Every structure is written in structure tokens, then in C-alpha cells.
BAFI-225113 format. One record per residue (C-alpha): residue number from 1; residue in one letter; x, y negated, z. Coordinates in nm, 3 decimals, padded with zeros to 5 digits. Example, Ala and Ser with C-alpha at 12.3 -4.5 7.8 and 13.67 -1.06 7.14 Angstrom:
BEGIN
<senu lumvex="1" drense="A" X="01.230" Y="00.450" Z="00.780"/>
<senu lumvex="2" drense="S" X="01.367" Y="00.106" Z="00.714"/>
END
This chain:
BEGIN
<senu lumvex="1" drense="M" X="11.229" Y="-08.578" Z="10.271"/>
<senu lumvex="2" drense="P" X="10.954" Y="-08.422" Z="10.310"/>
<senu lumvex="3" drense="D" X="10.842" Y="-08.564" Z="10.673"/>
<senu lumvex="4" drense="L" X="10.619" Y="-08.769" Z="10.534"/>
<senu lumvex="5" drense="N" X="10.394" Y="-08.497" Z="10.438"/>
<senu lumvex="6" drense="L" X="10.486" Y="-08.364" Z="10.795"/>
<senu lumvex="7" drense="K" X="10.433" Y="-08.717" Z="10.961"/>
<senu lumvex="8" drense="G" X="10.171" Y="-08.667" Z="11.233"/>
<senu lumvex="9" drense="K" X="10.121" Y="-08.294" Z="11.279"/>
<senu lumvex="10" drense="N" X="10.191" Y="-08.029" Z="11.587"/>
<senu lumvex="11" drense="F" X="10.342" Y="-07.754" Z="11.623"/>
<senu lumvex="12" drense="K" X="10.254" Y="-07.459" Z="11.915"/>
<senu lumvex="13" drense="V" X="10.507" Y="-07.314" Z="12.078"/>
<senu lumvex="14" drense="P" X="10.519" Y="-06.987" Z="12.076"/>
<senu lumvex="15" drense="T" X="10.416" Y="-06.826" Z="12.381"/>
<senu lumvex="16" drense="K" X="10.733" Y="-06.601" Z="12.467"/>
<senu lumvex="17" drense="C" X="10.975" Y="-06.898" Z="12.483"/>
<senu lumvex="18" drense="V" X="10.682" Y="-07.109" Z="12.708"/>
<senu lumvex="19" drense="K" X="10.729" Y="-06.811" Z="12.931"/>
<senu lumvex="20" drense="K" X="11.138" Y="-06.855" Z="12.969"/>
<senu lumvex="21" drense="I" X="11.103" Y="-07.228" Z="13.002"/>
<senu lumvex="22" drense="K" X="10.860" Y="-07.146" Z="13.325"/>
<senu lumvex="23" drense="V" X="11.096" Y="-06.896" Z="13.405"/>
<senu lumvex="24" drense="A" X="11.384" Y="-07.212" Z="13.435"/>
<senu lumvex="25" drense="V" X="11.141" Y="-07.399" Z="13.527"/>
<senu lumvex="26" drense="N" X="11.071" Y="-07.242" Z="13.924"/>
<senu lumvex="27" drense="K" X="11.429" Y="-07.147" Z="13.882"/>
<senu lumvex="28" drense="F" X="11.535" Y="-07.480" Z="13.921"/>
<senu lumvex="29" drense="N" X="11.579" Y="-07.651" Z="14.209"/>
<senu lumvex="30" drense="G" X="11.802" Y="-08.004" Z="14.074"/>
<senu lumvex="31" drense="P" X="11.663" Y="-08.349" Z="14.134"/>
<senu lumvex="32" drense="K" X="11.318" Y="-08.416" Z="13.922"/>
<senu lumvex="33" drense="T" X="11.579" Y="-08.703" Z="13.709"/>
<senu lumvex="34" drense="T" X="11.689" Y="-08.376" Z="13.506"/>
<senu lumvex="35" drense="E" X="11.738" Y="-08.429" Z="13.150"/>
<senu lumvex="36" drense="G" X="11.521" Y="-08.259" Z="13.046"/>
<senu lumvex="37" drense="Y" X="11.339" Y="-08.148" Z="13.296"/>
<senu lumvex="38" drense="Q" X="10.987" Y="-08.403" Z="13.263"/>
<senu lumvex="39" drense="R" X="11.011" Y="-08.175" Z="12.861"/>
<senu lumvex="40" drense="A" X="11.026" Y="-07.832" Z="13.003"/>
<senu lumvex="41" drense="L" X="10.636" Y="-07.884" Z="13.201"/>
<senu lumvex="42" drense="N" X="10.518" Y="-08.052" Z="12.963"/>
<senu lumvex="43" drense="I" X="10.582" Y="-07.789" Z="12.691"/>
<senu lumvex="44" drense="V" X="10.420" Y="-07.504" Z="12.998"/>
<senu lumvex="45" drense="K" X="10.161" Y="-07.822" Z="13.033"/>
<senu lumvex="46" drense="E" X="10.038" Y="-07.818" Z="12.723"/>
<senu lumvex="47" drense="P" X="10.270" Y="-07.568" Z="12.457"/>
<senu lumvex="48" drense="T" X="10.175" Y="-07.820" Z="12.123"/>
<senu lumvex="49" drense="I" X="10.498" Y="-08.045" Z="12.036"/>
<senu lumvex="50" drense="S" X="10.481" Y="-08.346" Z="11.783"/>
<senu lumvex="51" drense="L" X="10.687" Y="-08.320" Z="11.469"/>
<senu lumvex="52" drense="E" X="10.928" Y="-08.539" Z="11.617"/>
<senu lumvex="53" drense="L" X="10.989" Y="-08.402" Z="11.962"/>
<senu lumvex="54" drense="L" X="11.035" Y="-08.098" Z="11.803"/>
<senu lumvex="55" drense="K" X="11.304" Y="-08.283" Z="11.579"/>
<senu lumvex="56" drense="K" X="11.488" Y="-08.416" Z="11.926"/>
<senu lumvex="57" drense="I" X="11.475" Y="-08.149" Z="12.059"/>
<senu lumvex="58" drense="N" X="11.693" Y="-08.014" Z="11.854"/>
<senu lumvex="59" drense="N" X="11.935" Y="-08.314" Z="11.798"/>
<senu lumvex="60" drense="F" X="11.990" Y="-08.230" Z="12.286"/>
<senu lumvex="61" drense="F" X="12.075" Y="-07.841" Z="12.120"/>
<senu lumvex="62" drense="R" X="12.315" Y="-07.983" Z="11.838"/>
<senu lumvex="63" drense="N" X="12.410" Y="-08.160" Z="12.160"/>
<senu lumvex="64" drense="E" X="12.415" Y="-07.989" Z="12.448"/>
<senu lumvex="65" drense="E" X="12.653" Y="-07.701" Z="12.621"/>
<senu lumvex="66" drense="V" X="12.500" Y="-07.363" Z="12.616"/>
<senu lumvex="67" drense="G" X="12.460" Y="-07.269" Z="13.040"/>
<senu lumvex="68" drense="T" X="12.359" Y="-07.633" Z="13.162"/>
<senu lumvex="69" drense="W" X="12.002" Y="-07.709" Z="13.331"/>
<senu lumvex="70" drense="P" X="11.901" Y="-07.862" Z="13.065"/>
<senu lumvex="71" drense="Y" X="11.992" Y="-07.670" Z="12.830"/>
<senu lumvex="72" drense="H" X="11.782" Y="-07.357" Z="12.988"/>
<senu lumvex="73" drense="L" X="11.478" Y="-07.557" Z="13.082"/>
<senu lumvex="74" drense="T" X="11.409" Y="-07.595" Z="12.693"/>
<senu lumvex="75" drense="G" X="11.406" Y="-07.214" Z="12.640"/>
<senu lumvex="76" drense="G" X="11.802" Y="-07.166" Z="12.622"/>
<senu lumvex="77" drense="K" X="11.944" Y="-06.922" Z="12.349"/>
<senu lumvex="78" drense="Y" X="11.597" Y="-06.845" Z="12.179"/>
<senu lumvex="79" drense="G" X="11.508" Y="-07.165" Z="12.248"/>
<senu lumvex="80" drense="K" X="11.774" Y="-07.221" Z="12.022"/>
<senu lumvex="81" drense="K" X="11.680" Y="-07.089" Z="11.791"/>
<senu lumvex="82" drense="I" X="11.293" Y="-07.047" Z="11.819"/>
<senu lumvex="83" drense="F" X="11.319" Y="-07.493" Z="11.701"/>
<senu lumvex="84" drense="Q" X="11.546" Y="-07.482" Z="11.509"/>
<senu lumvex="85" drense="K" X="11.339" Y="-07.198" Z="11.319"/>
<senu lumvex="86" drense="M" X="10.994" Y="-07.366" Z="11.337"/>
<senu lumvex="87" drense="E" X="11.186" Y="-07.681" Z="11.213"/>
<senu lumvex="88" drense="D" X="11.397" Y="-07.512" Z="10.946"/>
<senu lumvex="89" drense="Q" X="11.070" Y="-07.370" Z="10.780"/>
<senu lumvex="90" drense="T" X="10.804" Y="-07.637" Z="10.832"/>
<senu lumvex="91" drense="R" X="11.085" Y="-07.811" Z="10.572"/>
<senu lumvex="92" drense="S" X="11.107" Y="-07.613" Z="10.370"/>
<senu lumvex="93" drense="G" X="10.754" Y="-07.552" Z="10.329"/>
<senu lumvex="94" drense="A" X="10.748" Y="-07.901" Z="10.191"/>
<senu lumvex="95" drense="S" X="10.919" Y="-07.879" Z="09.906"/>
<senu lumvex="96" drense="A" X="10.852" Y="-07.481" Z="09.846"/>
<senu lumvex="97" drense="T" X="10.514" Y="-07.535" Z="09.781"/>
<senu lumvex="98" drense="K" X="10.609" Y="-07.824" Z="09.476"/>
<senu lumvex="99" drense="K" X="10.854" Y="-07.553" Z="09.387"/>
<senu lumvex="100" drense="N" X="10.591" Y="-07.264" Z="09.312"/>
<senu lumvex="101" drense="K" X="10.381" Y="-07.535" Z="09.156"/>
<senu lumvex="102" drense="M" X="10.672" Y="-07.632" Z="08.964"/>
<senu lumvex="103" drense="R" X="10.740" Y="-07.263" Z="08.893"/>
<senu lumvex="104" drense="G" X="10.357" Y="-07.264" Z="08.719"/>
<senu lumvex="105" drense="G" X="10.397" Y="-07.428" Z="08.463"/>
<senu lumvex="106" drense="L" X="10.314" Y="-07.779" Z="08.647"/>
<senu lumvex="107" drense="S" X="10.482" Y="-08.122" Z="08.550"/>
<senu lumvex="108" drense="N" X="10.755" Y="-08.236" Z="08.768"/>
<senu lumvex="109" drense="T" X="10.594" Y="-08.227" Z="09.133"/>
<senu lumvex="110" drense="H" X="10.838" Y="-08.371" Z="09.305"/>
<senu lumvex="111" drense="Y" X="10.726" Y="-08.757" Z="09.092"/>
<senu lumvex="112" drense="K" X="10.442" Y="-08.935" Z="09.274"/>
<senu lumvex="113" drense="E" X="10.262" Y="-09.027" Z="09.039"/>
<senu lumvex="114" drense="H" X="10.174" Y="-09.495" Z="09.019"/>
<senu lumvex="115" drense="E" X="09.960" Y="-09.681" Z="08.815"/>
<senu lumvex="116" drense="K" X="10.101" Y="-10.004" Z="08.597"/>
<senu lumvex="117" drense="T" X="09.819" Y="-10.226" Z="08.496"/>
<senu lumvex="118" drense="N" X="10.055" Y="-10.515" Z="08.383"/>
<senu lumvex="119" drense="F" X="10.354" Y="-10.583" Z="08.404"/>
<senu lumvex="120" drense="N" X="10.333" Y="-10.928" Z="08.392"/>
<senu lumvex="121" drense="P" X="09.962" Y="-11.061" Z="08.450"/>
<senu lumvex="122" drense="T" X="10.009" Y="-11.435" Z="08.386"/>
<senu lumvex="123" drense="K" X="10.263" Y="-11.388" Z="08.038"/>
<senu lumvex="124" drense="E" X="10.076" Y="-11.528" Z="07.838"/>
<senu lumvex="125" drense="E" X="10.076" Y="-11.397" Z="07.359"/>
<senu lumvex="126" drense="V" X="10.276" Y="-11.583" Z="07.212"/>
<senu lumvex="127" drense="P" X="10.245" Y="-11.558" Z="06.778"/>
<senu lumvex="128" drense="N" X="10.478" Y="-11.501" Z="06.659"/>
<senu lumvex="129" drense="P" X="10.559" Y="-11.741" Z="06.365"/>
<senu lumvex="130" drense="N" X="10.786" Y="-11.494" Z="06.166"/>
<senu lumvex="131" drense="V" X="10.448" Y="-11.371" Z="06.074"/>
<senu lumvex="132" drense="D" X="10.336" Y="-11.733" Z="05.955"/>
<senu lumvex="133" drense="L" X="10.589" Y="-11.759" Z="05.812"/>
<senu lumvex="134" drense="R" X="10.641" Y="-11.464" Z="05.569"/>
<senu lumvex="135" drense="E" X="10.256" Y="-11.521" Z="05.458"/>
<senu lumvex="136" drense="Q" X="10.371" Y="-11.906" Z="05.328"/>
<senu lumvex="137" drense="I" X="10.628" Y="-11.710" Z="05.144"/>
<senu lumvex="138" drense="D" X="10.405" Y="-11.446" Z="04.974"/>
<senu lumvex="139" drense="K" X="10.124" Y="-11.732" Z="04.859"/>
<senu lumvex="140" drense="I" X="10.422" Y="-11.932" Z="04.742"/>
<senu lumvex="141" drense="K" X="10.571" Y="-11.588" Z="04.526"/>
<senu lumvex="142" drense="H" X="10.227" Y="-11.529" Z="04.442"/>
<senu lumvex="143" drense="I" X="10.237" Y="-11.899" Z="04.312"/>
<senu lumvex="144" drense="I" X="10.571" Y="-11.871" Z="04.177"/>
<senu lumvex="145" drense="N" X="10.443" Y="-11.559" Z="03.986"/>
<senu lumvex="146" drense="Y" X="10.126" Y="-11.653" Z="03.874"/>
<senu lumvex="147" drense="L" X="10.243" Y="-12.029" Z="03.728"/>
END
């Protein structure tokens, strides 16, 4: 679950991909409510995206038909390849670091250490009655052997 380590991380969209999106925005003459149009404008204006948007874009490409305007406004074939590659590298990078540490001799780095101070802090110590009984039996045996 590497997403926890990547939460809040931003990624820079490659300039070639930004150029392709910009060309598609300039050619676009449809309604401004078309899916992906506002996202394309935001990417052209600020070519930095969050992990959440990166995942959303990849999910969009999985469900969108090739050749539609929303497809082209998100980078087309090149955008699909680049955004998928960015997500794959990010996800594998977080776990690869841990795997390399394990290969170097560290213990399981995927296991998150925790501290447990007391299992049951309200539990009281109860004296063991068997110990007291055993001591009394030993004393009686000693007295019997002495007589």
C-alpha cells in the first residue's frame, strides 16, 4: 500500500505532454463543458498534478475510447503512455526502496514497528496461591523429617 507514503505528493507533467495538450486545446472548438477541457487548461497553466489527479487521469484512459475529444484533451496516445508510466514508477519506487534495504541485510522493512507498553494496564497482579501452598508443604515435610 504505497499510496500512504505518497499522499500529498505532486508530479511535474513533461513539457512534451503539456505541448500536446496545448495543441489539442487550441484545436478544440466544442463546448467548454466537455470532459477533460478544464483539466487540460489547468495542466497547460500549471503543469504540476497531484497523485489523486494522476490516478484519475489513468482511470479516465482505461474507460475512454481512443480518438474522442476528451481523449485528445488529456494528451492522446502519448499522454496515456506518459501518465501510466509516471504512476507505475511512483508506485514501484516506494516499495523498491524497502526491497533494496531488505536485500542489504535489514529485517523486514515492510513491517511497521509499534510500541506496546502494557497489554492490560488495569490488570492487577494477583499472588499465586500455589507458591504459598508449596512453601507450606515444604515446611511440613521438613518438620516430619526432623521428628
